C-alpha positions in Angstrom: 15.1 14.7 -17.0 15.3 11.4 -18.9 17.4 9.7 -16.2 15.9 7.4 -13.6 16.3 8.2 -9.9 16.6 4.9 -8.1 16.1 4.6 -4.3 17.5 1.4 -2.8 16.1 0.3 0.6 18.9 -2.0 1.8 16.8 -3.4 4.6 14.0 -4.6 2.3 13.5 -8.3 2.1 15.4 -8.9 5.3 18.5 -7.5 3.8 18.1 -9.2 0.4 17.8 -5.9 -1.3 21.2 -4.8 -0.2 22.8 -7.9 -1.8 20.8 -8.0 -5.1 20.3 -4.3 -5.9 23.8 -3.8 -7.4 23.7 -6.6 -9.9 20.1 -5.8 -10.8 20.8 -2.1 -11.5 24.0 -3.0 -13.4 21.9 -5.3 -15.7 19.5 -2.4 -16.4 22.4 -0.1 -17.2 23.8 -2.7 -19.6 20.5 -2.5 -21.5 20.9 1.2 -22.0 19.1 2.7 -19.0 20.5 5.8 -17.4 20.1 5.5 -13.6 21.2 7.6 -10.6 21.2 5.6 -7.4 21.0 6.4 -3.7 20.3 4.3 -0.7 17.9 5.2 2.1 19.1 4.9 5.6 15.9 4.4 7.6 12.1 4.8 7.7 11.0 8.0 6.0 14.3 8.7 4.4 13.1 7.7 0.9 10.3 10.4 1.3 12.9 13.1 1.7 15.1 11.7 -1.1 12.2 11.5 -3.6 11.0 15.0 -2.7 14.5 16.4 -3.4 14.9 14.5 -6.6 11.5 15.7 -7.9 12.6 19.3 -7.1 15.8 18.7 -9.0 13.8 17.7 -12.1 13.6 13.9 -12.0 10.4 12.5 -13.3 11.3 8.8 -13.5 11.6 6.9 -10.2 12.7 3.4 -9.4 11.8 1.7 -6.1 14.4 -0.9 -5.3 12.9 -2.8 -2.4 9.3 -3.6 -1.4 6.0 -1.8 -1.4 7.1 0.3 1.5 9.9 1.9 -0.6 7.4 2.7 -3.4 5.0 4.2 -0.8 7.7 6.5 0.4 8.7 7.6 -3.1 5.0 8.4 -4.0 4.6 10.5 -0.8 7.9 12.3 -1.4 6.6 13.3 -4.9 2.9 14.0 -4.2 2.5 15.0 -0.5 2.3 18.7 0.2 2.2 19.8 -3.5 -0.8 21.5 -5.2 0.4 20.3 -8.6 2.6 17.5 -9.7 4.0 17.1 -13.2 3.6 13.7 -14.8 5.9 11.1 -13.1 6.5 7.4 -13.6 7.5 4.7 -11.2 9.1 1.4 -11.7 9.8 -1.5 -9.3 12.8 -3.7 -8.7 10.8 -5.9 -6.3 13.4 -7.1 -3.8 11.2 -6.7 -0.7 9.1 -9.0 1.4 5.5 -8.3 0.3 5.5 -6.8 -3.3 1.7 -7.1 -3.2 0.9 -4.4 -5.8 2.6 -6.2 -8.7 0.3 -9.2 -8.2 -2.6 -7.3 -9.7 -0.8 -7.3 -13.0 1.4 -10.4 -13.2 2.5 -13.5 -11.4 6.1 -12.9 -12.6 6.6 -9.6 -10.8 10.4 -9.2 -11.1 10.6 -10.3 -14.7 7.7 -8.3 -15.8 9.0 -5.2 -14.1 12.4 -5.5 -15.7 10.9 -6.1 -19.2 8.7 -3.0 -18.8 11.5 -0.8 -17.6 13.8 -1.8 -20.6 10.9 -1.4 -23.1 9.7 1.8 -21.5 6.2 0.3 -21.2 3.9 2.1 -18.7 0.3 2.2 -17.8 -1.5 4.8 -15.8 -2.7 3.9 -12.3 -4.9 5.5 -9.7 -3.7 6.7 -6.2 -5.6 7.1 -2.9 -5.3 10.3 -0.9 -6.0 10.3 2.8 -6.5 13.6 4.5 -5.9 13.5 8.2 -5.8 15.9 11.1 -2.2 17.0 10.4 -1.7 16.5 6.7 -2.2 14.0 3.9 -0.8 10.6 2.9 -0.9 8.9 -0.6 -1.4 5.2 -1.2 -1.2 3.0 -4.3 -2.2 -0.3 -2.6 -4.7 0.1 0.3 -5.7 1.7 3.5 -7.2 -0.3 6.4 -8.5 0.3 9.9 -9.6 -2.2 12.6 -8.4 -5.8 13.0 -6.1 -5.8 10.0 -4.4 -2.6 11.1 -4.2 -3.8 14.7 -2.4 -6.9 13.6 0.0 -5.0 11.4 0.7 -2.5 14.2 1.5 -5.2 16.7 3.6 -7.2 14.3 5.6 -4.2 13.2 6.3 -2.9 16.7 7.1 -6.2 18.5 7.3 -9.3 16.2 8.8 -8.1 12.9 12.2 -9.8 13.5 10.4 -13.1 13.5 9.3 -12.8 9.8 6.2 -14.7 8.8 6.0 -16.3 12.3 5.8 -12.8 13.7 2.7 -12.0 11.6 1.0 -15.2 12.9 1.9 -14.2 16.5 0.3 -10.8 15.8 -2.9 -12.5 14.5 -3.0 -14.8 17.5 -2.7 -11.9 20.0 -5.2 -9.7 18.3 -7.8 -12.6 18.1 -7.5 -12.9 21.8 -7.8 -9.2 22.2 -10.6 -9.0 19.6 -12.2 -5.5 19.3 -15.2 -4.8 17.1 -15.5 -1.0 17.0 -17.5 1.8 15.3 -15.6 3.8 12.7 -18.3 6.3 11.6 -18.2 7.1 7.9 -20.2 8.0 4.9 -19.4 7.5 1.2 -20.0 9.6 -1.9 -23.5 11.2 -1.6 -24.6 9.5 1.6 -26.1 11.9 4.1 -26.2 9.5 7.1 -23.2 8.3 9.0 -22.7 4.5 9.1 -22.1 3.7 12.7 -22.3 0.0 12.7 -19.7 -2.0 14.6 -17.1 -3.7 12.4 -14.1 -6.0 12.6 -12.2 -4.1 9.9 -12.7 -1.7 7.0 -10.3 -1.6 4.0 -10.3 0.9 1.2 -8.5 -0.7 -1.7 -6.8 0.5 -4.9 -5.5 -3.0 -5.6 -6.4 -6.6 -4.9 -3.6 -7.9 -2.7 -1.9 -7.0 0.6 0.7 -8.8 2.7 2.1 -10.5 -0.4 -0.6 -13.0 -1.1 -3.7 -11.9 0.9 -6.5 -11.3 -1.6 -8.3 -8.7 0.5 -10.3 -7.0 -2.3 -10.7 -9.4 -5.3 -12.8 -6.9 -7.2 -10.4 -4.0 -6.9 -8.8 -2.5 -10.0 -6.0 0.1 -9.8 -7.0 1.6 -13.1 -10.7 2.1 -12.8 -10.9 5.4 -10.9 -12.7 3.7 -8.0 -12.0 2.7 -4.4 -13.0 -0.8 -3.5 -14.5 -0.6 0.0 -14.5 -3.9 1.9 -16.3 -4.1 5.3 -16.4 -7.1 7.6 -19.0 -6.8 10.4 -18.6 -7.9 14.1 -17.7 -11.5 13.6 -16.8 -13.6 16.8 -13.5 -15.2 17.6 -14.3 -18.7 16.4 -15.9 -17.4 13.2 -12.9 -15.3 12.5 -10.5 -18.2 13.0 -12.5 -20.3 10.5 -12.7 -17.4 8.0 -9.0 -16.2 8.1 -7.8 -18.7 5.5 -10.4 -17.3 3.1 -8.7 -13.9 3.1 -6.1 -15.6 0.9 -8.5 -16.7 -1.9 -10.9 -13.7 -1.7 -13.9 -15.8 -0.7 -14.2 -13.9 2.6 -16.3 -11.3 0.9 -19.1 -13.9 0.6 -19.5 -14.2 4.3 -22.9 -12.8 5.6 -21.1 -10.2 7.7 -18.9 -9.0 4.8 -19.8 -6.4 2.2 -18.0 -4.6 -0.6 -18.8 -1.8 -3.0 -17.0 0.7 -5.3 -16.9 4.3 -4.1 -15.1 7.6 -5.0 -15.0 9.4 -1.7 -15.1 8.5 2.0 -15.7 10.9 4.8 -14.7 9.8 8.4 -16.2 10.9 11.7 -13.6 9.3 14.0 -12.5 12.1 16.4 -9.5 10.2 17.9 -6.3 8.8 16.3 -6.4 5.1 15.3 -3.9 2.7 13.8 -4.1 2.9 10.1 -2.4 0.5 7.8 -1.3 2.1 4.5 0.6 0.1 1.9 1.8 -2.3 4.7 3.0 0.5 6.9 1.2 1.6 10.1 0.6 5.2 11.4 -1.6 6.6 14.2 -3.9 9.1 12.5 -7.1 11.0 12.9 -8.7 10.3 9.6 -10.8 13.0 7.9 -11.4 12.0 4.2 -10.3 9.6 1.5 -10.5 10.1 -2.2 -9.3 8.5 -5.4 -7.0 10.3 -7.9 -7.6 8.7 -11.3 -4.7 7.9 -13.5 -2.4 10.0 -11.3 0.9 8.0 -11.9 2.5 6.1 -14.8 3.6 2.6 -13.6 6.1 0.4 -15.4 4.5 -3.0 -15.9 
């Protein structure tokens, strides 16, 4: 099917998406694009909508909102299927974070619109997390430890406060600082890594949270997972280093490390908070792998 299936998240960007989606989509139609549009009504609804649209023959999708909208569309298409025909995904970035686009351009909205009108795509990789009850796909990153703890607290209690809510989440989690063991091994390693750590992130792209450069060496087109680990830093050291998460220089800290891998196996027998593309879920992680050039992305 040549038509686009656009899913609008009216809540994205603090309601900004609901106001701007109509004019933006009308502009694309004026340029000759054929688009069918539906709005999601709450968390998880876009997964269902995308799954049904794929079954009906749609292969071109448009996420009208933020990274969370795109995350749900990808999972609606890929999760639970043994085989997926080639699909493409475009963005109308009307959400809060829109981290993924920053890997490709500083002018996310304009570049997305130009690519959609020109029909210009490039293949990107996806991450697939297998957990105790299923699988989840990611185009941005997966994180456990401090970063996921902050996101979980912010999403559950402080989200209405916007950027201030995130700072509140950081402040509380610094006070409650936990440095835990998340046993894992990568690729052909035989021994489990059981060192304590502040956080672990497994990245397909460089940015998260809008402007946080968590994995400056990640590349969503190289067929590799950029694995960033930060060891058991203390509270004062963490407070000094937090600003460096925004320019990527945190990876030079003596307790930080990073490397490129293709597969990760977890030995964490209890569910933990996992941040996936900005969303948080309590999961018992089993394995993570990269799916090279799995999706065509309009950029």
